[in-house]
Structure formats: C-alpha cells, structure tokens
N, C-alpha and C positions, 0 to 999 in steps of 0.2 A: 310297643315294638312294631313299628310300621315303616314302610319304605320312605315315606316323606319325613320321617324323623331319624333317618339313618344316613350314613355315608360309608363308602368303601375305599380302602387303601390297598393298592396292589404294588408290591415290590418284588422284583425278580428278573429272571432272564426270559423276556418275552418281547414281541413286537406290539407296540401300544395299540395300533388300530385293530389288530386281530384279537387282542385280549379284551378290548372294549366290546367287540361284537360278541364274544363269548359271554361276557357279563350280561349283556342285553338279552341273550338267549335264555339264560337261566334265572335272571332276576327281574327282567323288564316287565314281565306280566303279573307280578305280585300286585294285588289290588292296593290302591292308596288307602290309607287309614284316615281317621279324623285328625284335624290339626292339633298339634301339641304345643302348648304355650310354655315358655320358660317358667320354671319353678324357682322362686326366690323368697328370701325372708330377710328382714332387717335384724342384724345382730347388735344388741345393745352393747355399747363400750363397757369393758370391765373397769371398775373404779376402785375395787377393794381386793386385797389379797384373799385367795381361797385356798383351803387345804383340807385334806382328809387323810385318815390313817386306815391301813388295811392289815389284818393279820390272817395268814393263810398257811395251811400245811405244806403247800408246794414251794413256799418261799424259804430258801435255806440260808440266805444271807440278807441282812438289812439292805434296803434299796431306797433311793430317793429319785423322784422325777419332777422336774420343773417344766411347766408348759406356758408359753407366751403366745398370745394371739398375734399373728402376722398376716399381711395381705397376700393375695395370690400373685402369681408370676407377672400378671399384666400390670400390676401397680408399679409406680416409678421407684419405690423403695425395695422391691423384691430382689433385684440384682445385688445391691449392697448387702442385704440380709443374707443372701446366698454366700457371698464371700466372707462375711463376718462369721457365719456358721461354720464354714470350712476352717477358718483360723482358730475358732474357739473350741469346737467340739466334734468335728467329723470323726468317723471311726478310722483313726490313723495314729500311729505312734508319734507323729510329728505335731498333732493338735495340742494347743496350749493346755487344756484340761488334762489330757493324757500325760503330758510331760510333767505337769505339776503334781497330780494326785496319784498316778500309777507309778511313775518313776521316781520323782523327787521325794514326795512326802510318804509314799507307799501306804496310803490309807484306803484305797479302793482297788478292787481287782479289775474293774473295767469302767469306762465312761465314754459316752458317745452321744451324738444328737444331730439335729438338723430338721429340715422340713421339706416336704415333697410338693409336686405340682397339683394344684387344685383349681377349680373354677372360682370358688368362693374363698373368703378368708379361712385360714387354717391355723395350725399351731406349730411352733418350733419347740421341740422337746429336747431336754438334756436329762439323760438318765445315768445314774452311777450305782454300782453294786459295791457295798462296803466290805472291808475285811472284818472279821469277827470282833477285833478289839478296837475298831474305829467308832467315832462318834458321828451321828447324823448331823448334829449341829455344826461340827467342825467342817464336814464335807460341804454342807450348804454355805457356810461362811466363805470357804475358799472359792466356790463357784461364783458367789457375788463379788469377791475380790477380783477375779479374772474378768468378770463382766465390766467392773468399774475401770479396769485398765484399758479395755477397748473403748470405753466411753470418754476417757480423759487423755489417753496417750496415743499419738499417731503410730500406726504400724510401721515398722522399719522398712526401708526400701527392699532389703533382702527378703523378708518374710512376705512382703506384698507381691514381689515378683514370683516368689516360690509358689504362692497360692494360685496365681494366674497360670503359671506353667503347668501345674497339676490339673487345673481345670481343662486346659486345652488338650493335655495328654489323655484325660479321661474321655473327653468328647470324641477324640479320634479312635480310641481303642475299645470303648464300651459299646459302640453301635456298628457292628460289622455284619451280624446275622440279619437276613432279610426280615425275620420276625421281630427283631429288636428295633430295626429301622422303622418297620411298619407300625409297631406299637407306639413308638415315640411320635411319629407323625399323627397317629390317631389321637393321642392324648392332646397334642397341641390343637388339632382341628376341633376336637370335642369341647375344649375349654376356651380357646381363643381363635386362632386361625393357624393352619398348618405352617405358613411361612413366618409366624411369629418366633419360631425356633431360632432362626438366624438372628432376628432382632434381639432376642433375649441373650444369646451368646455374645453379641456385640455389646450389650449393656453390661454384662458381667465383666468383660475384658476392659471396659472403659470406666469401671468404678474407681472412685478416688478415695484417698485416705480419709478425707473430711466426711465423705458420705458414709463410710463405715462408722465413724464416731457418732454421726448424727442419728443413724438408725438404731444404734445401740442405746443411745439416750432416749429415743422416742418409744421403743417397744420393750426394752428390758428394764422395767421398774418394779419395785417391790409392791406397788399397788396394782400391777397388771399381771400378776403371776398366779398360777394355780399349781399347788405342790401336792404330790402324793408321797406319803411315807408308808413303806411296806416292810413288814417284819415277819419273821417266822412265828407261827401260831404258838402261843403259850401252851405247854403241855403236849405239843405235837409229838407223835411217836418218832423216836430216833430210828435211824436206819438199822434194821436188824441184820444179822449175819445171814446172807443168802448162801449158807454153807460158810463161806469166809469172804469178806469184801474183796480181798485180793484175788478171788477166783472169778470175779465178775468182769465181763468184757467192757471196755470203754468204747466210745463212739469215735474211733480214729478213722483215718482215711481208708483203711481196709475193712472197716466193720460198720459201715453206715447202714445198719439194718433196723434201726429204730426210727419210726416216723411219728412226729408229734403233731404235724399239721399237714392236712391234705386239702386240695382244692378240686372241686368237681363242678361240672357245668350241666345245665338241664336241657333236655330235649324231650318233647312229648313222645311216649313210647310208640305210638302208631306211626308217627313220622319217621322215627329211627328205624323201625322195622321195614318201612317202605323203601328207605334209602339203601339199606343193606341188601334188600331183595332185588334191587335193580342192578347189582353188580353181576356181571356175566363172566364166565371163565375165559371166553375169547377176548375179553378186554385186557388181559394181562399184557399182551404185546404192545398196547397203547401207552403203558405207563413209562414215564421218563426214567431212564436208567441213570444211576449215580455215576459220578466219575470214578474210574478205576484208580485205586490207591497204589497198588504194587508198582506200576510203571513210574510213579512219582519219586520213589525211594531209591536213593543210592547209598550203598553200604561200603564202608572202608574201615581201616584200622589206623589209629594213631601210632606213632613210633614206640610208644610204651605199652601197646596192646589194647588200649581202650577201643571198643567197638563204637563207631560213629555212623548213625543213620542221618541223612540230610534230605530235606524236601524243599524245593523252591516254591514259593508262593508270593506273588506280587500284588496281592489285594490291598495291603496296607504297608507303609514303610516301617515295619517292625521286624524284630528278630526274637525268637524264643528258643531257649535251650533247656532241655529237661535231662536230668541225670538220674539213674537208678542203680543202686548197689544191692545186689541180691545177697541175702544172708541166711535164708531159712529162719525158722524160729530161733530167736536170739536167746541162748540159755541164760545169759546174764540178766535178761529182762523178764524172766519167769519167776513164779512163786518159789520161794526158798533162796533166791538170790536177791536181786534188786529190781523188782517189777516197777516199770515206769522210767527206767534209766535211759532207754532209747529216746523217748520223747523229751526227757530232761536235757540230754546231750544236744539235741537239735535246737532246743530253745536257747541254750547258752551260745551255740554257734551263731545264732541269728543276732547276737548282741554286739557284733563288731569284728574288727580284724586287728592285726598287730599294729597297724598304723591309724586305725579309726576306732574311737570309742563308740559306745552305743549311740550317744547323742549325736556325734559327728556323722555316723553312718546314716542315722535317721534323717538328719538334716540334708545330707547329700542326695539320698534317694528321693526325698521330697522335692528338692530344688531342680534336679536335672530334667525330668524325673525318670527313674527306672526302678525295677524291683528285682530282688534276689532273696530267696529263702530256702531253708533246709527243713525237712520234716523227717521224723523217725517213727517207725511203727514196730510192731512185735516181730516183723520178719523182713525188715529192709529199711534203707535210708534213701531219701529222694531229695533232689534239689531242682529248683527252677528259677530261671531269670528271664526278664523281658525288658526290652527297651526299643526306642526308635533307632533306626540304622545309624543315625549320626552319633549316638551315645553308646554304641555297642562295645567299644573298647573299654570304657569305664565299667560297664556292666560285667563284662567277662573278667576283668582284672579283679574287681571286687568279689565276684563269685568264687574265683580261684582262692583268694585269700580267706574267704569264709569257710570254704569246704576243705581245703588242703592244710592250711596253717591256722586254725582257730586258736586264739590266745587262751581261751578258757580261763578268764580272769576270776580270781576268788570273789571279787566284788560283784561280778555278774552272777556267779553261781549262787551267792547268798541272796542276791536281790530277788531272784525268781523262786527261791525255795519256798517262801511263805505262800505264794500263789499255787504252787503244786501241792502243798500240804492241804490248803483249803479245798482244792479240787478233789483230792483224794477223800477228804472227810465228808464232803457234801454230795458226792457223786450220786449216791443212791437214796437220798432223802426224799425225793419226790416219789409219791406213791405210784404214779404211772410208769416211771423208770424202773422202780423195784419190780413191778408186776411183769413188765416186758422181759427184764433180764432174769427173773426167776424162770420164765419159760426157756430162755436161751440156755441158761446154765443147766437146766434139767436135760435138755436135748443133747447138749455136748458135755455131759457130766464127765469130769476127770481129764478132759482133753486140754492141751495147751491153749486152745482158744479161750478157755475160761480162767487162765492163770497168769495173764500178763498185765493186769491192771495195777496201777500204783496204789500203795497204802501210805498212810501217814508215817508209819515206821520205816518203810523202804526209802521214802524221800528224805527223811532225816538222816539216814545212813550214807547217802551218796556223797562221795568225796571227790575232790579234784583229780586225784590219782585214778579213781574209778572211771571218770570221764575220759581222761587221757588214754587209759588202757583200752577202753571201748573204741575210741576213735582210731587208735593205732591199729587195732586188730581188724576192724571192718572196712575202713576207708582205704581200699586197695584198687589200683587201676585195673588189675586183671579180673575183678568182679564188677566192673563199672561199664554201663552202657549209656551212650549219649544219643539224644535225638535233637536235631536242630531244624527249625522250620522258619522261613521268612523271606524277606525281600532281598535275597542275595543268592548268588550262584552256588552250586554245589562245591566248586573248587574254592571259592572264597570262604565258605563256611568251614571246610576242612582246614584251610589255612588259619582261620581264626581259632578253631579248637586246638590245633597243633601249637599255635603260638602261646596259648595260655595254659593248656593242660598236657601238652605232649611231653614235657620234661618231668612230670609227676612220676616219681619212682616208688612211692609207698615205702614200707619199712623192710622190704625184702622177704617178708614172710607171707604165708597164705593161710587160709582156713578152709575147712571142709563144711559144706552146706548140709546140715542134718536132714535126714528124711523125716517127713511129717508123719506121725503115727496115725493110724486109722481111728475114726470115731467109733465108739461103742454102739451096738444096736439098741434102739429103743423098743422095748417089748411091752409097753403098758399105755393106758389111757389116764391122763391126769387133768382134772379141772380144779383150778384154784382161784379164789376170789380175794381181792385186796380191798376191803371196805375203805371208802374215803368220803365222808359226809360233806366235805367242802366242794366236791365235784357236783355238777348238775347233770352229767350224762356218764354213761359207762363206755370204757374203751375195751374192745375185745381183741385179744391177740391169740391166734391159732398157729401153732408150729407143728408140722407133721414130722414123721421119723426122718432122721438124717441119713445121708448116703455117702459112701466113699467113692462113688462112681458117677460123678457128674460128667457127662460127655458133651464135648463142644458141638457135635453133630446133632444134638437134641434141641439146640437153642431155637431153631425155627419152628419145630413142632410144638415146643413149649409156648412160644409166643402166639401161635395160632390157637392153641388150646386155651390160653389165658384170655385172649381177646373174646373168644366165644363164651367162656365161663364167667369171667369176673373183672378183667382189667378195665373195661370201659363202663363207667357209671351210666352211660347213655344207651348202649346197645347190647351189653353182655347179658347173659341169662340172669345172673344175680342182680345186676343193676336194674333190669326191667322188673323182676319179680319182687325184690326186697325194697327197692326205692319207689318205682313208679306205681306198681300195683298195690303194695301194702303200706308204703310210706314209712318204713321202719328205719331206713338209713338214708344218708345223703350221698355217700360214696363208699367205696371199699378199695383197699390196696391189696393187691395179690401179686406175689412175685417169688422167684427162686433167688435165694441168697446163697452165694457160693464163693469159694476161695480159689486161688490159682492151683491149689493142691487137689482139686476135684472133689472137695468136701462141700456139702451143701444141704439145704432143707427148704421146703416150701412153706410160706407163711402168709397169713391173712391178717389184716388190721382194719377195723372199722369202729365207728362210734354209734351209739343209739341211746334212746331214753331208757332209764333204769327198768321200767316196766316191760320193755320190749326185748330185753337181753336174751331171754330164753327163746323167744320167737326167732330172733336173728340167727342164733346158733343153729337152731333146728333148720332154718331156711337155707343156710350155707351148706350144711351137710346134705340136705334134701337135694339141692341142685347138683352137688357132686355125684350123689347116687343116681340121679336121672341121667347124668352124663355117662356113667358107667353102664347103665341098663339100656338106654335108648340110643347112645352114640350121638353123632352130629349129622346134620343134614347137609346135602350138597350146597345149598344156599349159604348156610353158615360157614362152611369150609371156604367157599369161594370169596365170601365177603371178608373173612379174616385174612386170607392170603392177599387179597387186593389191598387191604389196609397196610399190611406189613411191607408189601412192595412199594406202595405209594410213599411210605415214610423214608425209604432209603436215601433219596437225594438230599433230604434235610439233614442227614447225619454227616455229610461231607461238605457242608456249605462254606465253612470258614477254615482258615489255617488251624485254629484251635481245635475244630472238630476233627480234622484229619490227624492232627498230632495225638489227640486222645485215642483214636482208633489204633494208630500205630503203637502207641504206648501200651494199650491194652493187649495188642498182639504180642509185644515183647514180654509183658508180664505173664501172659497165659501160654507163652511159648507156641503160638500159632503162626503159620506162615503168613507173610504180608498180603497174600491174595485171599486170605480167609474172608475178609469183608467183600471183596470183589465177586466171590462166588455165592454170596448170601442169597441173591435173587434166585439163582438156580436151585438152591436148597429149599427156599420157600415154595417155589413152584412144584417141587417134588413131594411136598408133604401130603400124606393121605389121611383119610378118616381113621384108618387103623393106627397110623402113627400118633394121632392125637390121643386116642384112647390108651395106647401103650404107655406114653409118657405120663398121662394123667394117673394111671394106676400105679406107676412107679413112685411118683412123688406125693400123691394125695392118699396117704395111708389111713384109711378110715378106722382101722383097728389099732393104730398106734399114733398118738398125738399128745400134745400138751396145750391146754387152753388156760390162759390167765386173763382175768377180768378185773379191772379196777373201776371204782365208782361208788355211788351212794346206794349200795345193796348190802345185804347181810352176808357174812362169810360162808354160811351154810346154804345159801339160797339156790345153788346150782348142784348140790351134792348128788342128786339122783339123775342128773341129766345124761351122764355118760352111758347109762343103760338105754336111753332113748335115741341117742345119736346114731 
C-alpha cells in the first residue's frame, strides 16, 4: 500500500487544474514506498474433467455449477467469449439456457452464468438450481447440448444483432453515476490500461459468428471443465413452523430487512480518529450543497385523474416511468385468504400481452432493447419501464398492455405455479433465514407484517378468476400515481402519458384503503440460538422493541447517532472497540427498519467466531449503555454531521437517484422539498437529540436476539441477565 503502487481516478464536476492541485496538497507528501513487482504465476492447462460433490444444510434444492477456464479481457478471444456468454447463459429471460430449461423444459428454477474482468485467466461459470423432481444428469446433458449448438451452428442474424444491441444499451445505461464510472476506469487501469475500455467495447461489437463458434470449441470441452454438484444435506432438519410458515415475512421490495452479506473496509483506528477529530463545526458552510429536487418536479393530472409527476433530466437519452398503486394491506393476500397472490398476479402480468406471448415479449424487449415490469407486494402494486428516447413509444405501449389489459393466460398461470410452490416450501429451510425471521415474527407477533407470505397450500388454490378479480379491484386510475423522468420536456412527458394511459377508465368501482393496525408492545427479553454445525461462524441478529411512532423528523438525529455508535466499521464506537481493539468482528450492520405506516424497529446484524459470540453481544450492549450514560462529545457530533452533509450531493447524482427520492417521498407522503431541507435538519441536530432517539429505539430492557451457528442451543441462556 504505497503511493508508487497506486493510482487515483477523479470523476465529477470540477476544474481539472484546481483538483490536481488539491490532490497534490493532500497526497503529494506521502513518502514513497519500496518498489512492488508484479505478482504472477503460471497456471497449468486443465487436461481432465474435475468434479466434486457437496452436501450442506443450507442447500434447499439441488444445484449444478460448471466452470471453464477462460482468458482475461486483454486476450484476443475474450470479446467473443463475452458475446457467447450473453447468448448462452446471462441472467436474462432471453438467454438460451433460460429459455430451454426454465421455460420450455421447466426443469430448473433458475440458470445464469458469465465471467468478469480480471487481470489473469479466470473462469466462466454456469449455475443452475433444479426443481425437486428434476435430474442433475438431465440438466447437465441439456447444458452440453446448448454448448454444442453454439459450437456447430452459427448464431442467427437476429440473435446476433439482438445481443450487440443489448450490450450497447447496457454500456450506456449502467455507467451513469460518477462512482460507477470511476470504478470502471479504475478496474481497466489496474488490469490493463484505462483506455482499453474503448478498445474492448469495439472488439465486442466487431465479434463475428465464426469467432463465437471458435471460442466455444476452444474453451468449452468436457476435458476442460470443473463441475460442482450440490445437494441438500441428508437428514437435514426440515423447516419447522415458526408459529406457522404463512406467518413469516418474505424478502419482497418492502421488506428488505434481512442481510446475508456485508462488506466492510479497514482503516487503522488511530488514523480514523485523527480524521474525524479534524472536522470543525465552521466547516459546514464549505460543504457542497445538493441540487434542490422540489423545483425540478412538475405535477399535473391526466384526464382520467392519474396524478403525474415529471422531471426533466438530460444526462442520458433515456426515459423512465414508474407507477404506484396504493392499496394498503391487501386482505386477499393475508393469512386466511390467499397469501402470495399479489406477487403471483404480478408475475403472470409480466408474461405477455394480448398480442405478445411470453417468448415474443422477451424477444422484443431484448432486441430493441427496453424494459417493463410489474411487481406486487403485501400493500401495493408497482410498475416500471425504461428505454432510450427513440424507443419510448414501444415501451409505453407495451407497458399499457401489460398493466391495464393483461391476458392472464391459463398456460402462464400454470407455468409459474411450480416455481411459487417451490419458493414457498423452501423459503425458511436455511438456518440463517429461520433465525432472522424468528426474531422478526416475535417482534411483530400477530401483525399483518407476519401474515402475507405464500404457502404451498395458498399457491395451489389460486385460480385465474382469483387473479382477474384482484386485478379488476386494485388496478384503478384514481389510486395510481405516475413519475416520469428523462431526456424529454415536461409537456412531452405529459403528452406521452396522456396518449397511452389517459383513456384508462378502470372498472368504475373503487376500494377503501384499510388502516394499518398498530403493532403490539414487546415487553420481554428473548435470546434464542439456532445450532448449525455446517456453519463456521455465528450470525447475531438483535431486534429492539417495535414502535408505532416512527417520525420523519427523527431521521437526521438517527443517522448522526448511528454514525457515532455503529454504522461505520471504521470510525464508530462499536467498529473501533469490537473490530479494531478486540478483533471480534469485521463489521456490523445497524439500522432502523420502518414502513410507510410509521411502524419500525432498530436492528443490528454481525458475524463472529463461535467462541466470541457472548463477548460480541456484551460489547454491543456495553457501547449502547456508554452512549446513554456518557452521551456524545462535540467532536463526535460535528464529525457525524459533517459526514451526513457531505453525502447529500451523492444522493441526487443521476436521474435514477432523483427518481428514487421522489418516489420515496410519494410513498412516505412527504412533501417534495423534504430532501431539500435535509441539510438544515442535519445542522440542527443536538447532542440531546442523539440521546433522545437512541433511548427511544435502543430498548435495553426489551429485545429479541437470535443467533445461528456452530454453538449449542443453551449456550446463551444466562446472558440476558448480564446484558
């Protein structure tokens, strides 16, 4: 880690000469380190097939993974391999393996693959998850059949052009944020040269059909493959009723409160403290202010009553439309009715229009390309489309047909039913998932938040009439809000929305949005262990007592409190104490989870070695008690506020960023200038505010702790008396 072995990439709104002087000021005097030579090794060519088999308790469905050694991007074959991978196995409903095994033969629930950018040779992987009644041998046989086709049969002109269209579209739309652009340049510079990016794109777009066949023959052979076969562990404990499986929340778009993977970065503690100590209160005025959002938004109504919000943004030649239908908790989707039906309906709606079958729709979206999809949750329906400006009419027409007049064909309903049944049956077989949602269910005991998950029984009962009735009831223009953002004037966006959605009349009826019931008070302390000998470390989940009174004006004080206490693995009290000083954890996730109904709870999530579990729990509670007893220092308060203020401009960097903030404001029923006044609210946070919100949400006398890992079920029984 030395300056002479490093490079810096700067992307953003600055004057080059001035920013270079700033870089020299802060980085120019770092002492040069020893010379660092390239590290390399010779990889012996693979000459025989390799395979291994794995049985694990967290594997709920049989899986197969094939790995082929392929060269890095700099190699002359890499571009053709990239195109071949897209055609064969990219994560797309238009890829050959998906169409063959998920749609046509219906023997797997998912299949995808590809390879990434590396400096040295890497592997192109193909992974498939099987249906319970499928054969691994059959799945492997089909994969080889599709590989053989690409080796012996030229790709059609249409599929060839479609793949290149999609590549160009992705390069245009995937790299808009400065951080993404900088990361991409950095990777190319680290592995090759920064300007090789342009050359590689040109290579991809000039790939020929013969080159695809040649690389498939060269790299995809049965003598040069490594195959992993993964199966559920024999005798593994089946998912127990956590009360009732239908009472356990799923991880849908409104309930992303389970985290399985966290990434943390290291900084020496003394250096971290020195950096934060240098922040001064008077520096607040020097921080770049984010662009105001409210002035960007124009609001109008279509002739049928749909509320339309539009935002002009000319960063890229694209247009995005987002629609939301507010329903409140959907009673048809709750336990006792047909839990899972909202998500089931949206999946069927995504399978075509009156004029386009699923295959035809997939083909068209991939060729143009554009996207449009519908999603359903326990309390609303959402839809979103995106396209280049040149293709906006096709995107909007297709979206209208999908949302307003879905055919809901019996063949589509039955085709996706097995997948939903499998999801319902296997949802909580992983020990880590069971442990987390045991905590969640206990905290929200009896609330609708725990009653909307699909079951095998409910999915089997769903009929076409059920779906038609659900669609007819809730898809109404008077309950719909649109947001459009892109490279188009406000007037043109309104004209476009009016053209395609202005004549939507609904069925003439309406529905009342039910009030969300309050969550019950948690009045106890619970610690529960889920033993899992296949794990090498323990996952700790802590959920504090829920509240029915999450206030939007607390957000800034909570962010400041969290930064001081736990959210940064580098500078927070818990990060420094538990990670840097004691070496017990690598990082910790700490956050408020809340709904638009003002219901929420505070939760922590971290991982540690089995022998350190008790120490980590005591350490977390000790740091909370210190916060209550000793408060926060002026330096901590100023550093945390400085951090929050400095992040604001990054939240409105791209059209998608702005759209997300506006959509959140619509969903939370906040005024559009809520974000614009955020800096003012951050500056006004006091030390008393920090302690007040901490004591509200971190209820040391009421909590649920769930731990999963290789420890005994009774190993933490006495801990609640010590916390």
